[in-house]
C-alpha positions in Angstrom: -8.6 14.1 -4.4 -10.5 11.1 -5.6 -10.4 8.5 -2.6 -10.5 5.6 -4.8 -7.9 3.7 -6.8 -6.5 5.4 -9.8 -6.2 2.3 -11.3 -10.3 2.2 -11.1 -10.7 5.1 -14.2 -7.7 3.5 -16.6 -10.6 0.9 -17.5 -14.2 0.2 -17.5 -15.6 -2.1 -14.5 -16.3 -5.6 -15.8 -19.4 -6.9 -17.3 -18.9 -10.7 -16.6 -21.3 -10.6 -13.4 -24.2 -12.7 -13.3 -27.4 -11.0 -12.2 -28.9 -13.9 -10.4 -27.6 -16.3 -7.6 -27.4 -19.9 -8.5 -28.4 -22.2 -5.9 -26.2 -25.1 -6.4 -22.9 -25.8 -8.3 -20.3 -28.8 -8.0 -17.8 -26.0 -6.4 -18.4 -22.2 -4.7 -15.8 -19.9 -4.6 -16.3 -17.6 -2.1 -14.0 -14.0 -3.1 -13.6 -12.5 -6.9 -10.3 -11.3 -6.5 -7.2 -13.1 -7.9 -6.8 -16.0 -6.0 -10.7 -17.0 -6.7 -11.0 -15.6 -10.4 -7.3 -18.1 -10.4 -9.0 -21.2 -9.0 -12.5 -20.5 -11.2 -10.8 -20.6 -14.4 -8.6 -23.9 -13.4 -11.6 -25.6 -12.6 -13.7 -24.0 -14.9 -11.7 -25.3 -18.0 -11.6 -29.1 -16.0 -15.1 -29.2 -16.5 -16.6 -28.2 -13.0 -20.1 -26.8 -12.4 -19.0 -23.2 -10.3 -20.0 -19.9 -8.5 -18.1 -17.2 -7.5 -19.5 -14.8 -4.9 -18.3 -12.0 -3.8 -19.8 -9.3 -1.0 -19.1 -6.5 -3.7 -18.0 -7.4 -7.0 -14.8 -8.7 -9.1 -11.6 -7.0 -7.6 -13.6 -5.1 -4.9 -11.0 -5.5 -2.4 -6.8 -5.4 -3.2 -6.7 -7.4 -6.3 -7.7 -3.4 -7.8 -5.8 -1.4 -4.9 -2.9 -2.7 -5.0 0.5 -1.0 -6.1 0.7 -3.3 -9.3 4.3 -4.8 -7.9 5.4 -8.3 -9.4 7.8 -9.0 -7.0 10.5 -11.9 -6.7 10.7 -13.5 -3.2 8.5 -14.0 -0.2 7.8 -11.5 2.7 10.9 -13.5 4.8 14.6 -12.4 3.7 17.0 -15.1 2.9 18.8 -15.3 5.7 15.6 -16.0 7.7 14.4 -18.7 5.2 17.9 -20.1 5.8 17.1 -20.2 9.3 13.7 -21.9 9.4 13.9 -24.5 6.6 17.9 -25.3 5.8 19.5 -24.2 2.9 18.0 -26.5 0.5 14.1 -25.6 2.2 15.0 -22.4 1.6 16.2 -22.4 -2.0 12.8 -24.2 -2.3 10.5 -21.8 -1.0 12.1 -19.2 -2.2 11.7 -20.5 -5.9 7.9 -20.9 -5.5 8.2 -17.0 -6.4 9.8 -17.7 -9.1 7.6 -19.9 -10.4 4.6 -17.5 -9.3 5.8 -15.0 -11.9 6.6 -17.3 -14.6 2.8 -19.2 -14.6 1.6 -15.4 -14.1 3.6 -14.3 -17.2 2.4 -17.5 -19.2 -1.3 -16.7 -18.5 -1.1 -13.7 -19.3 0.7 -14.4 -22.9 -2.0 -17.5 -23.7 -5.0 -15.7 -22.9 -3.9 -12.2 -24.6 -4.7 -10.5 -20.9 -3.7 -6.2 -21.8 -3.0 -5.3 -18.3 0.3 -3.3 -19.0 2.5 -6.2 -17.9 6.0 -5.5 -18.3 9.8 -7.2 -16.5 10.8 -4.0 -15.0 12.8 -4.8 -12.5 12.1 -3.9 -8.9 14.7 -1.5 -6.8 15.2 -2.0 -2.5 16.1 1.1 -1.4 18.2 1.5 1.8 16.9 4.2 4.7 20.0 3.7 5.9 24.0 2.8 5.0 23.5 -0.6 7.9 20.7 -1.3 5.2 23.3 -1.2 2.6 25.9 -3.6 3.9 23.1 -5.5 4.6 22.0 -5.7 1.2 25.8 -6.8 0.6 25.0 -9.8 2.6 21.8 -11.0 1.0 23.2 -10.7 -2.3 26.0 -13.2 -1.4 23.1 -15.6 0.2 21.2 -15.1 -3.1 23.6 -16.1 -5.2 25.3 -18.8 -3.1 22.3 -20.7 -2.2 19.4 -19.9 -4.2 21.6 -19.0 -7.3 19.6 -15.6 -7.7 21.9 -12.8 -9.0 20.9 -9.3 -7.8 23.0 -5.9 -8.4 24.6 -3.5 -6.1 24.4 0.1 -6.6 26.4 2.6 -4.6 24.7 5.9 -3.2 26.8 7.4 -5.5 25.8 6.1 -8.6 22.0 5.5 -7.5 20.6 8.6 -9.7 21.2 6.1 -12.6 18.3 4.2 -11.4 16.5 6.8 -8.8 16.3 10.9 -8.5 16.8 11.3 -5.2 19.2 11.5 -2.3 17.0 10.0 0.1 18.8 6.5 0.1 22.1 4.8 0.9 22.3 2.5 -2.1 20.5 0.2 -4.0 20.2 -3.3 -4.7 18.3 -4.1 -8.0 16.4 -7.5 -9.4 15.9 -7.9 -12.6 13.6 -10.3 -12.9 10.4 -8.2 -11.4 7.4 -6.6 -13.3 5.1 -4.7 -13.3 1.2 -4.4 -14.5 -2.2 -2.3 -13.9 -3.8 -4.8 -11.2 -7.7 -3.5 -12.0 -7.0 -4.1 -15.8 -5.5 -7.8 -14.9 -8.3 -8.3 -12.7 -11.1 -7.7 -14.5 -9.6 -9.4 -17.5 -9.1 -12.4 -15.4 -12.6 -12.6 -14.4 -13.9 -12.0 -18.0 -11.6 -15.1 -18.9 -13.0 -17.5 -16.6 -16.8 -16.6 -17.4 -15.7 -17.5 -21.5 -14.5 -20.7 -19.5 -18.0 -21.4 -17.9 -17.3 -19.8 -14.5 -20.4 -17.8 -12.7 -19.4 -14.7 -10.9 -22.2 -13.2 -8.3 -21.4 -9.9 -6.8 -23.4 -8.1 -4.1 -23.2 -11.8 -2.6 -21.5 -11.7 1.1 -21.5 -15.3 2.8 -23.3 -14.8 6.2 -22.4 -18.3 7.0 -21.5 -21.6 5.8 -22.4 -24.9 7.5 -20.9 -28.5 6.6 -24.0 -31.1 5.3 -23.1 -34.9 4.5 -23.5 -34.0 0.7 -21.7 -30.7 0.7 -22.2 -27.3 2.0 -24.7 -25.0 2.5 -24.0 -21.2 2.7 -26.2 -18.3 3.1 -25.3 -14.8 1.7 -27.1 -11.8 1.3 -28.8 -12.6 -1.7 -29.9 -16.1 -0.8 -28.8 -19.8 -0.1 -26.5 -21.6 -1.9 -25.4 -25.6 -1.7 -21.7 -26.5 -3.1 -20.0 -29.9 -2.9 -16.9 -28.1 -2.4 -15.7 -24.6 -1.2 -12.7 -22.6 -1.7 -12.4 -19.7 0.4 -10.7 -16.7 -1.4 -10.9 -14.2 0.8 -7.8 -13.0 2.7 -7.4 -9.7 3.5 -11.3 -9.4 3.8 -11.7 -12.9 5.6 -14.9 -11.9 8.5 -16.5 -14.1 10.8 -18.4 -16.3 8.5 -15.2 -18.1 8.2 -13.6 -17.8 11.6 -11.2 -20.5 11.4 -9.4 -18.7 8.7 -10.4 -15.3 10.1 -7.9 -16.5 13.5 -5.0 -17.1 11.2 -5.3 -13.7 9.0 -4.2 -10.0 10.1 -5.3 -7.7 8.2 -2.9 -4.5 7.8 -4.0 -1.5 5.7 -2.4 -0.4 3.1 -2.5 3.4 1.5 -1.4 4.6 -2.0 -1.4 8.4 -3.5 -1.2 9.5 -7.0 0.0 12.3 -8.4 -1.3 14.7 -11.6 0.4 13.3 -14.5 4.4 14.6 -14.9 5.6 15.3 -18.1 8.1 12.8 -19.7 11.2 14.8 -18.8 10.2 14.8 -14.4 9.0 10.8 -14.8 12.1 10.2 -16.0 14.0 12.3 -13.4 12.2 10.3 -10.7 12.9 6.8 -12.1 14.2 6.5 -15.7 13.7 3.0 -16.2 10.6 2.6 -14.5 11.1 0.4 -12.2 9.5 -1.2 -9.2 10.5 0.1 -5.7 10.1 -0.2 -2.0 12.8 0.8 0.5 14.2 -1.5 3.3 12.3 -0.2 6.4 9.9 -2.4 8.5 7.1 0.7 8.2 8.1 0.6 4.3 7.0 3.0 1.6 6.9 1.6 -2.0 6.6 3.6 -5.4 6.2 3.6 -9.0 5.4 5.4 -12.0 2.4 4.7 -14.3 1.9 4.6 -17.6 0.7 8.2 -17.5 3.4 9.5 -15.6 1.9 9.8 -12.4 3.7 8.5 -9.6 2.2 6.0 -7.0 3.3 6.3 -4.1 2.3 4.0 -1.0 3.0 2.4 2.4 1.7 1.6 6.0 0.8 4.8 6.6 -0.8 3.5 9.7 -1.2 0.1 11.6 -5.0 -0.3 10.9 -7.8 -1.2 8.6 -8.8 1.7 5.9 -11.9 3.3 6.7 -13.0 6.6 4.8 -12.3 8.6 8.2 -8.6 7.5 7.7 -7.4 7.7 4.0 -7.4 11.7 4.1 -5.1 11.8 6.8 -3.1 9.2 5.4 -2.7 10.5 2.0 -1.0 13.6 4.0 1.4 11.3 5.6 2.2 9.4 2.2 2.5 13.0 1.0 5.3 14.5 3.3 6.8 10.9 2.9 6.9 11.3 -1.0 8.3 15.1 -0.8 11.3 13.3 1.6 12.2 10.9 -1.1 11.4 13.2 -4.0 11.6 17.6 -3.1 10.9 18.6 -7.0 7.4 17.4 -6.3 6.5 19.7 -3.0 4.0 21.5 -6.0 3.1 18.6 -7.5 -0.9 18.0 -7.3 -2.5 14.8 -5.4 -5.4 13.5 -7.6 -6.1 10.0 -5.5 -5.7 8.5 -2.4 -7.1 4.9 -1.5 -6.4 2.2 1.4 -7.0 -1.6 1.0 -6.3 -4.3 3.3 -3.2 -6.8 3.2 -3.2 -10.0 5.2 -0.1 -11.2 7.2 -0.1 -14.8 8.5 1.6 -15.2 12.2 4.9 -17.0 10.0 4.7 -14.4 7.4 4.2 -17.0 4.6 1.3 -17.7 2.5 -0.8 -20.6 3.1 -3.1 -23.4 0.5 -4.8 -26.4 1.5 -7.9 -28.0 3.3 -9.1 -27.3 6.7 -12.7 -28.4 8.5 -13.5 -29.9 5.5 -13.1 -26.5 3.5 -10.5 -25.1 0.7 -8.2 -22.2 1.4 -5.5 -19.9 0.1 -4.7 -16.9 1.7 -1.9 -14.6 3.7 0.4 -13.4 0.6 1.9 -10.8 2.7 2.4 -8.0 0.6 3.7 -9.9 -2.4 0.0 -11.4 -3.4 -0.5 -10.5 -7.4 1.5 -13.5 -8.9 1.5 -15.5 -5.6 -2.4 -15.6 -5.3 -2.8 -16.4 -8.9 -0.4 -19.3 -8.6 -1.6 -20.7 -5.4 -5.4 -20.3 -6.6 -3.8 -22.5 -9.3 -2.4 -24.9 -7.3 -5.4 -25.9 -4.9 -8.1 -25.6 -7.7 -5.9 -28.5 -9.3 -5.9 -30.2 -5.7 -9.9 -30.2 -5.7 -10.0 -31.1 -8.9 -8.5 -34.6 -7.9 -5.1 -33.9 -8.0 -2.0 -35.8 -6.1 0.7 -33.5 -5.9 3.4 -32.2 -2.8 4.1 -28.7 -2.8 5.6 -26.2 0.3 2.8 -24.1 0.4 0.0 -26.9 0.3 -1.1 -28.2 3.8 1.8 -26.6 5.3 1.1 -25.8 9.2 -1.0 -22.8 9.2 -1.0 -21.5 12.7 -3.7 -19.2 14.3 -2.9 -16.3 16.4 -2.9 -16.6 20.5 -5.7 -14.0 21.9 -6.9 -13.0 18.4 -10.3 -13.5 17.3 -10.6 -11.2 14.1 -10.2 -7.7 15.8 -6.2 -6.5 15.3 -6.1 -5.2 18.7 -2.4 -5.3 19.0 -1.6 -3.3 15.4 -0.9 0.1 17.2 1.6 -1.9 19.5 3.3 -3.6 16.2 3.6 -0.2 14.2 5.1 1.2 17.3 7.4 -1.8 17.9 8.6 -1.6 13.9 8.4 2.0 14.3 11.6 1.8 16.9 13.1 -1.1 14.9 13.3 1.6 12.4 14.9 3.9 14.3 17.5 1.6 16.0 18.6 -0.2 13.1 
């Protein structure tokens, strides 16, 4: 079993990284994932001199480690959005997710990015009969308030969508999509470089200090100055940017990938190749890859991934996968890996400016389209555009008693397990 992302074996690593660290730029972007690279592309095309720094390299974090699910909606469900923002405000917030997907699709089409994008739709699978009842209420709210149509499939009919009896009905959203995240982030990097961006890997930022003329940063490759700085580190934000670290909780998400299945075997699992996630708080998500592997992921534990936990989490996910698809009991697991998902206190993504630095982060598991979208929006703001947006400059609360070490995650995980048990 290979303990690195399956996606890494589907595409050659990019040759876009600049070997030398420049000492000055108009803009320094910290983080070469979707957010930073989207911002770099936008700013480079507006003539800015910019450098993208990354502690490791292009897409080394969640941008090449996620499940490739391009999903409608935000982490908050419709009822919670309405309770928090009212019907009009909730509709505005939900519409940002649809615009993020549309923006991603335009980018892929305009730049001819070969990243296996397809509008597959997604399934929300009910773990309990009561969850399917909740789907009915969600369907009605989505139609009435958000003008967004989804379909319900009863447990008796769900074989048309999923080859499992583990669930109690489905909610189908045709607007979601899928892509190969590594191919996408590598090609986004290449596009940004062609536009004039410089990317330097192996350049972790260890400190940053504001000066009258801009910013002075110390990196593991040497110092660099920038007139403006964008922090785009999301679930990998460290103590070099303490004010942002105190607002982001990195939680490990893990994925296993089976050996390639036959066409018939793959079709028996997900005949329409949709993206799937279930209705538990301690959820699972899965899909079939282009070469017929089942990729099965979830929060196997509440903590950060490290070398010591990957194998253990792979065993947990394999057990859970077989519970959903018993036919895979003898399937070999070829890959297992993990990555950080960044959660915020209010479960919403945020972008804006704080302490003189720009930032965009906190996608709560919905980052493929939203990170690309917010990266572009914050770049436009950095370029001098003035416009209002519900995810820009909103109050971004820090987390009480939190200084970057998520000591409370085991308790949160236990709480969610209890919720899943009693719901």
